[in-house]
C-alpha positions as CSV (number, residue, x, y, z in Angstrom):
1,M,0.0,0.0,0.0
2,G,1.2,3.5,-0.8
3,K,1.7,6.5,1.4
4,Y,-1.8,7.9,1.1
5,G,-4.9,6.0,2.3
6,S,-8.6,6.6,2.0
7,K,-8.7,9.4,4.7
8,K,-6.1,11.5,2.8
9,I,-7.7,11.0,-0.6
10,A,-11.1,11.9,0.9
11,S,-9.6,15.1,2.2
12,V,-8.2,15.9,-1.2
13,A,-11.6,15.3,-2.9
14,I,-13.2,17.7,-0.4
15,Q,-10.6,20.3,-1.1
16,M,-11.2,20.1,-4.8
17,A,-15.0,20.4,-4.3
18,L,-14.5,23.5,-2.2
19,T,-12.5,25.4,-4.8
20,E,-14.2,28.7,-5.8
21,G,-12.9,29.0,-9.3
22,R,-11.0,27.4,-12.2
23,E,-7.7,29.1,-11.2
24,E,-7.8,27.7,-7.6
25,E,-8.8,24.3,-9.0
26,L,-5.8,24.2,-11.4
27,R,-3.4,25.3,-8.6
28,L,-4.6,22.5,-6.3
29,K,-4.6,20.0,-9.2
30,E,-0.9,20.8,-9.8
31,K,-0.1,20.6,-6.1
32,F,-1.6,17.2,-5.8
33,A,-0.2,16.0,-9.1
34,A,3.3,16.6,-7.6
35,L,2.3,14.1,-4.8
36,S,1.1,11.6,-7.5
37,I,-2.6,12.2,-6.6
38,K,-4.9,12.5,-9.6
39,T,-7.8,15.0,-9.3
40,A,-10.7,16.5,-11.1
41,A,-13.5,18.9,-10.4
42,V,-16.8,19.9,-12.1
43,D,-19.6,22.3,-11.4
44,Y,-23.3,21.5,-11.6
45,G,-26.7,22.9,-10.7
46,G,-30.4,22.3,-11.1
47,E,-33.3,20.7,-9.3
48,F,-31.8,17.9,-7.2
49,L,-33.9,14.8,-8.1
50,I,-33.9,15.7,-11.8
51,S,-30.1,16.3,-11.7
52,I,-28.9,13.1,-10.1
53,K,-28.3,11.3,-13.4
54,K,-26.5,14.4,-14.8
55,I,-24.4,14.8,-11.7
56,V,-23.2,11.2,-11.9
57,E,-22.5,11.5,-15.6
58,R,-20.5,14.7,-15.1
59,A,-18.4,13.1,-12.4
60,V,-17.6,10.1,-14.6
61,V,-16.8,12.3,-17.7
62,A,-14.6,14.6,-15.6
63,A,-12.7,11.6,-14.0
64,K,-12.1,10.0,-17.4
65,R,-11.1,13.4,-19.1
66,E,-8.6,14.1,-16.3
67,N,-7.3,10.5,-16.4
68,V,-8.3,9.9,-12.7
69,V,-9.7,6.5,-13.7
70,P,-9.3,4.5,-16.9
71,E,-12.1,4.3,-19.5
72,T,-13.1,0.9,-18.3
73,H,-16.3,-0.5,-16.8
74,A,-14.5,-0.8,-13.4
75,G,-13.1,2.7,-13.5
76,E,-16.4,4.3,-14.5
77,G,-18.3,2.2,-12.1
78,A,-16.1,3.2,-9.2
79,I,-16.7,6.9,-9.9
80,A,-20.5,6.4,-10.5
81,G,-20.8,4.4,-7.2
82,A,-18.9,6.8,-5.1
83,T,-20.9,9.8,-6.5
84,R,-24.2,8.0,-5.9
85,E,-23.0,7.3,-2.3
86,A,-22.2,11.0,-1.8
87,L,-25.5,12.1,-3.2
88,S,-27.4,9.7,-1.0
89,Q,-25.9,11.4,2.1
90,I,-27.2,14.8,0.8
91,M,-30.6,13.6,-0.4
92,P,-32.6,14.2,2.8
93,K,-31.8,17.9,2.8
94,A,-32.0,18.5,-1.0
95,I,-35.0,16.5,-2.2
96,G,-37.4,18.7,-4.1
97,L,-35.1,21.8,-4.0
98,N,-32.6,23.5,-6.4
99,V,-29.0,22.9,-5.8
100,G,-25.7,24.2,-7.1
101,G,-22.2,23.3,-6.3
102,K,-19.1,21.3,-7.3
103,I,-17.9,17.7,-7.4
104,G,-14.4,17.0,-6.4
105,I,-12.6,13.7,-7.3
106,A,-9.3,12.4,-6.1
107,R,-7.4,9.2,-6.6
108,F,-4.1,7.7,-5.3
109,E,-3.3,4.2,-6.4
110,D,-6.4,2.1,-5.6
111,H,-8.2,4.7,-3.5
112,V,-10.7,7.0,-5.2
113,S,-13.0,9.5,-3.4
114,V,-15.8,11.7,-4.7
115,A,-17.0,14.7,-2.7
116,V,-20.1,16.6,-3.5
117,F,-20.4,20.1,-2.1
118,L,-23.6,22.0,-2.8
119,G,-25.8,24.9,-1.8
120,I,-29.4,24.1,-1.4
121,G,-31.9,26.9,-2.3
122,L,-34.9,27.5,-0.2
123,L,-36.2,31.0,-0.7
124,H,-33.4,33.1,0.8
125,L,-32.6,30.5,3.5
126,D,-29.8,28.6,1.7
127,E,-28.5,25.4,3.2
128,V,-25.1,23.8,2.5
129,A,-24.2,20.1,2.4
130,V,-21.3,17.8,1.7
131,G,-21.5,14.2,0.7
132,L,-18.6,11.8,0.4
133,G,-18.1,8.4,-1.3
134,H,-15.1,6.1,-1.5
135,R,-14.3,3.2,-3.7
136,V,-11.4,1.0,-4.6
137,V,-10.3,0.8,-8.2
138,T,-7.4,-1.1,-9.8
């Protein structure tokens, strides 16, 4: 096993999800790449239930585009599964409401984590939520 385990990779995914812009995203991506940690991030928004499929698809596409996982059934499935796990943690707060936020993805060796950070709109009373999923991919 390498020097970074699931806890460190989960932390990196959360940091990627919390970036406020493309510039910060690229800076962190370079920092983690120097540590042999692959990362990706992607924004999303819309009505939560309707957006679940789109959020999972965006996470898979971003992970493949940034070479976080290979374009294989196992690689895509790991990202899709971790993303769905993260979304399931947020669902009780977000169901029926509009959301907007970012997905952060990180991988080191066989550890892959997906963090979903979102703002949940309810009139002017916005809520915030973070969901996190982890999978093993070879």
